[in-house]
mmCIF file of the C-alpha atoms, coordinates in Angstrom:
data_MODEL
# 
_entry.id   MODEL 
# 
loop_
_atom_site.group_PDB 
_atom_site.id 
_atom_site.type_symbol 
_atom_site.label_atom_id 
_atom_site.label_alt_id 
_atom_site.label_comp_id 
_atom_site.label_asym_id 
_atom_site.label_entity_id 
_atom_site.label_seq_id 
_atom_site.pdbx_PDB_ins_code 
_atom_site.Cartn_x 
_atom_site.Cartn_y 
_atom_site.Cartn_z 
_atom_site.occupancy 
_atom_site.B_iso_or_equiv 
_atom_site.pdbx_formal_charge 
_atom_site.auth_seq_id 
_atom_site.auth_comp_id 
_atom_site.auth_asym_id 
_atom_site.auth_atom_id 
_atom_site.pdbx_PDB_model_num 
ATOM 1  C CA . MET A 1 1  ? 192.822 -46.647 198.085 1.00 0.00 ? 1  MET A CA 1 
ATOM 2  C CA . PHE A 1 2  ? 196.287 -45.884 196.710 1.00 0.00 ? 2  PHE A CA 1 
ATOM 3  C CA . LEU A 1 3  ? 196.709 -45.087 193.037 1.00 0.00 ? 3  LEU A CA 1 
ATOM 4  C CA . ASP A 1 4  ? 200.226 -45.274 191.716 1.00 0.00 ? 4  ASP A CA 1 
ATOM 5  C CA . ALA A 1 5  ? 200.519 -42.631 188.965 1.00 0.00 ? 5  ALA A CA 1 
ATOM 6  C CA . ARG A 1 6  ? 203.943 -43.819 187.810 1.00 0.00 ? 6  ARG A CA 1 
ATOM 7  C CA . ASP A 1 7  ? 204.579 -45.777 184.609 1.00 0.00 ? 7  ASP A CA 1 
ATOM 8  C CA . PRO A 1 8  ? 203.833 -49.518 184.551 1.00 0.00 ? 8  PRO A CA 1 
ATOM 9  C CA . VAL A 1 9  ? 207.536 -50.533 184.653 1.00 0.00 ? 9  VAL A CA 1 
ATOM 10 C CA . SER A 1 10 ? 208.144 -48.526 187.816 1.00 0.00 ? 10 SER A CA 1 
ATOM 11 C CA . PHE A 1 11 ? 204.951 -49.943 189.332 1.00 0.00 ? 11 PHE A CA 1 
ATOM 12 C CA . TYR A 1 12 ? 205.972 -53.466 188.431 1.00 0.00 ? 12 TYR A CA 1 
ATOM 13 C CA . GLU A 1 13 ? 209.354 -52.980 190.115 1.00 0.00 ? 13 GLU A CA 1 
ATOM 14 C CA . GLY A 1 14 ? 207.715 -51.986 193.378 1.00 0.00 ? 14 GLY A CA 1 
ATOM 15 C CA . HIS A 1 15 ? 204.661 -50.179 194.726 1.00 0.00 ? 15 HIS A CA 1 
ATOM 16 C CA . ILE A 1 16 ? 202.526 -49.640 197.825 1.00 0.00 ? 16 ILE A CA 1 
ATOM 17 C CA . LYS A 1 17 ? 200.890 -52.960 198.725 1.00 0.00 ? 17 LYS A CA 1 
ATOM 18 C CA . GLY A 1 18 ? 197.398 -53.087 197.252 1.00 0.00 ? 18 GLY A CA 1 
ATOM 19 C CA . ALA A 1 19 ? 197.888 -50.025 195.037 1.00 0.00 ? 19 ALA A CA 1 
ATOM 20 C CA . LEU A 1 20 ? 196.357 -49.801 191.557 1.00 0.00 ? 20 LEU A CA 1 
ATOM 21 C CA . ASN A 1 21 ? 198.649 -48.596 188.728 1.00 0.00 ? 21 ASN A CA 1 
ATOM 22 C CA . CYS A 1 22 ? 196.844 -45.674 187.120 1.00 0.00 ? 22 CYS A CA 1 
ATOM 23 C CA . PRO A 1 23 ? 198.976 -43.264 185.088 1.00 0.00 ? 23 PRO A CA 1 
ATOM 24 C CA . PRO A 1 24 ? 197.024 -40.059 184.471 1.00 0.00 ? 24 PRO A CA 1 
ATOM 25 C CA . ALA A 1 25 ? 196.442 -40.859 180.798 1.00 0.00 ? 25 ALA A CA 1 
ATOM 26 C CA . GLU A 1 26 ? 194.722 -44.115 181.834 1.00 0.00 ? 26 GLU A CA 1 
ATOM 27 C CA . ALA A 1 27 ? 192.363 -42.659 184.478 1.00 0.00 ? 27 ALA A CA 1 
ATOM 28 C CA . GLN A 1 28 ? 189.294 -43.181 182.336 1.00 0.00 ? 28 GLN A CA 1 
ATOM 29 C CA . THR A 1 29 ? 190.168 -46.880 181.925 1.00 0.00 ? 29 THR A CA 1 
ATOM 30 C CA . TYR A 1 30 ? 190.005 -47.485 185.665 1.00 0.00 ? 30 TYR A CA 1 
ATOM 31 C CA . LEU A 1 31 ? 187.308 -44.936 186.483 1.00 0.00 ? 31 LEU A CA 1 
ATOM 32 C CA . GLN A 1 32 ? 184.494 -47.356 187.272 1.00 0.00 ? 32 GLN A CA 1 
ATOM 33 C CA . GLU A 1 33 ? 186.705 -49.410 189.643 1.00 0.00 ? 33 GLU A CA 1 
ATOM 34 C CA . ILE A 1 34 ? 187.890 -46.239 191.375 1.00 0.00 ? 34 ILE A CA 1 
ATOM 35 C CA . ILE A 1 35 ? 184.336 -44.877 191.731 1.00 0.00 ? 35 ILE A CA 1 
ATOM 36 C CA . THR A 1 36 ? 183.155 -48.202 193.180 1.00 0.00 ? 36 THR A CA 1 
ATOM 37 C CA . ARG A 1 37 ? 185.939 -48.215 195.766 1.00 0.00 ? 37 ARG A CA 1 
ATOM 38 C CA . ALA A 1 38 ? 185.490 -44.494 196.573 1.00 0.00 ? 38 ALA A CA 1 
ATOM 39 C CA . LYS A 1 39 ? 181.761 -45.056 197.193 1.00 0.00 ? 39 LYS A CA 1 
ATOM 40 C CA . SER A 1 40 ? 182.606 -47.694 199.775 1.00 0.00 ? 40 SER A CA 1 
ATOM 41 C CA . GLY A 1 41 ? 184.165 -44.925 201.872 1.00 0.00 ? 41 GLY A CA 1 
ATOM 42 C CA . ARG A 1 42 ? 187.782 -45.433 200.869 1.00 0.00 ? 42 ARG A CA 1 
ATOM 43 C CA . ALA A 1 43 ? 189.958 -42.369 200.487 1.00 0.00 ? 43 ALA A CA 1 
ATOM 44 C CA . VAL A 1 44 ? 191.428 -42.026 197.020 1.00 0.00 ? 44 VAL A CA 1 
ATOM 45 C CA . ILE A 1 45 ? 195.116 -41.101 197.222 1.00 0.00 ? 45 ILE A CA 1 
ATOM 46 C CA . ALA A 1 46 ? 197.384 -40.659 194.202 1.00 0.00 ? 46 ALA A CA 1 
ATOM 47 C CA . TYR A 1 47 ? 201.136 -40.895 194.593 1.00 0.00 ? 47 TYR A CA 1 
ATOM 48 C CA . CYS A 1 48 ? 204.299 -40.902 192.526 1.00 0.00 ? 48 CYS A CA 1 
ATOM 49 C CA . ASP A 1 49 ? 207.995 -40.499 193.332 1.00 0.00 ? 49 ASP A CA 1 
ATOM 50 C CA . GLY A 1 50 ? 209.719 -37.256 194.270 1.00 0.00 ? 50 GLY A CA 1 
ATOM 51 C CA . VAL A 1 51 ? 208.433 -33.937 195.527 1.00 0.00 ? 51 VAL A CA 1 
ATOM 52 C CA . ASP A 1 52 ? 208.554 -32.472 192.000 1.00 0.00 ? 52 ASP A CA 1 
ATOM 53 C CA . CYS A 1 53 ? 206.819 -35.378 190.264 1.00 0.00 ? 53 CYS A CA 1 
ATOM 54 C CA . PRO A 1 54 ? 203.793 -33.980 188.356 1.00 0.00 ? 54 PRO A CA 1 
ATOM 55 C CA . LEU A 1 55 ? 202.034 -37.319 187.836 1.00 0.00 ? 55 LEU A CA 1 
ATOM 56 C CA . SER A 1 56 ? 200.056 -37.651 191.089 1.00 0.00 ? 56 SER A CA 1 
ATOM 57 C CA . PRO A 1 57 ? 198.726 -34.066 191.029 1.00 0.00 ? 57 PRO A CA 1 
ATOM 58 C CA . GLU A 1 58 ? 197.750 -34.543 187.386 1.00 0.00 ? 58 GLU A CA 1 
ATOM 59 C CA . LEU A 1 59 ? 195.973 -37.820 188.244 1.00 0.00 ? 59 LEU A CA 1 
ATOM 60 C CA . ALA A 1 60 ? 194.121 -36.261 191.190 1.00 0.00 ? 60 ALA A CA 1 
ATOM 61 C CA . ARG A 1 61 ? 192.945 -33.294 189.076 1.00 0.00 ? 61 ARG A CA 1 
ATOM 62 C CA . THR A 1 62 ? 191.823 -35.680 186.321 1.00 0.00 ? 62 THR A CA 1 
ATOM 63 C CA . LEU A 1 63 ? 189.860 -37.807 188.755 1.00 0.00 ? 63 LEU A CA 1 
ATOM 64 C CA . GLN A 1 64 ? 188.302 -34.719 190.344 1.00 0.00 ? 64 GLN A CA 1 
ATOM 65 C CA . GLY A 1 65 ? 187.221 -33.642 186.860 1.00 0.00 ? 65 GLY A CA 1 
ATOM 66 C CA . LEU A 1 66 ? 185.712 -37.084 186.270 1.00 0.00 ? 66 LEU A CA 1 
ATOM 67 C CA . GLY A 1 67 ? 183.588 -36.867 189.403 1.00 0.00 ? 67 GLY A CA 1 
ATOM 68 C CA . ILE A 1 68 ? 185.774 -38.039 192.244 1.00 0.00 ? 68 ILE A CA 1 
ATOM 69 C CA . PRO A 1 69 ? 186.164 -34.856 194.330 1.00 0.00 ? 69 PRO A CA 1 
ATOM 70 C CA . SER A 1 70 ? 187.836 -36.750 197.190 1.00 0.00 ? 70 SER A CA 1 
ATOM 71 C CA . ALA A 1 71 ? 190.963 -37.607 195.164 1.00 0.00 ? 71 ALA A CA 1 
ATOM 72 C CA . LYS A 1 72 ? 194.036 -36.365 197.030 1.00 0.00 ? 72 LYS A CA 1 
ATOM 73 C CA . VAL A 1 73 ? 197.838 -36.393 196.517 1.00 0.00 ? 73 VAL A CA 1 
ATOM 74 C CA . LEU A 1 74 ? 200.491 -37.884 198.749 1.00 0.00 ? 74 LEU A CA 1 
ATOM 75 C CA . VAL A 1 75 ? 203.513 -35.803 197.790 1.00 0.00 ? 75 VAL A CA 1 
ATOM 76 C CA . ASP A 1 76 ? 206.617 -37.981 197.296 1.00 0.00 ? 76 ASP A CA 1 
ATOM 77 C CA . GLY A 1 77 ? 204.404 -40.876 198.296 1.00 0.00 ? 77 GLY A CA 1 
ATOM 78 C CA . TRP A 1 78 ? 206.690 -43.647 197.040 1.00 0.00 ? 78 TRP A CA 1 
ATOM 79 C CA . GLY A 1 79 ? 209.771 -42.173 198.717 1.00 0.00 ? 79 GLY A CA 1 
ATOM 80 C CA . LEU A 1 80 ? 207.991 -41.541 201.998 1.00 0.00 ? 80 LEU A CA 1 
ATOM 81 C CA . TRP A 1 81 ? 206.484 -45.035 201.983 1.00 0.00 ? 81 TRP A CA 1 
ATOM 82 C CA . LEU A 1 82 ? 209.877 -46.663 201.449 1.00 0.00 ? 82 LEU A CA 1 
ATOM 83 C CA . LYS A 1 83 ? 211.522 -44.572 204.170 1.00 0.00 ? 83 LYS A CA 1 
ATOM 84 C CA . ALA A 1 84 ? 208.792 -45.501 206.643 1.00 0.00 ? 84 ALA A CA 1 
ATOM 85 C CA . GLY A 1 85 ? 209.302 -49.197 205.890 1.00 0.00 ? 85 GLY A CA 1 
ATOM 86 C CA . PHE A 1 86 ? 205.635 -49.824 205.103 1.00 0.00 ? 86 PHE A CA 1 
ATOM 87 C CA . PRO A 1 87 ? 204.629 -52.947 203.105 1.00 0.00 ? 87 PRO A CA 1 
ATOM 88 C CA . ILE A 1 88 ? 205.401 -52.988 199.396 1.00 0.00 ? 88 ILE A CA 1 
ATOM 89 C CA . GLU A 1 89 ? 204.872 -55.513 196.621 1.00 0.00 ? 89 GLU A CA 1 
ATOM 90 C CA . LYS A 1 90 ? 206.189 -56.145 193.113 1.00 0.00 ? 90 LYS A CA 1 
ATOM 91 C CA . GLY A 1 91 ? 204.488 -57.161 189.911 1.00 0.00 ? 91 GLY A CA 1 
ATOM 92 C CA . GLY A 1 92 ? 200.811 -56.754 189.076 1.00 0.00 ? 92 GLY A CA 1 
ATOM 93 C CA . ARG A 1 93 ? 199.108 -54.214 186.915 1.00 0.00 ? 93 ARG A CA 1 
# 
């Protein structure tokens, strides 16, 4: 399960296909959905853009503190995803 930690505008302009937009400050809002997906065996991976972006590490720490110890970070996830040519989508929440 990919969690895009970037702001909603950046997410809307393009994100990993199937990702949920979850800026760190909104983690509590999506907590139940994330817990449900994590319990189904899905890995929880937060990403943002750039190696120095603090958003995905902040989101992963927040989720770990809220009871999702499996939350991980894909450093420069958006940039790496684009370079690899993996599927993306636009719009959504």
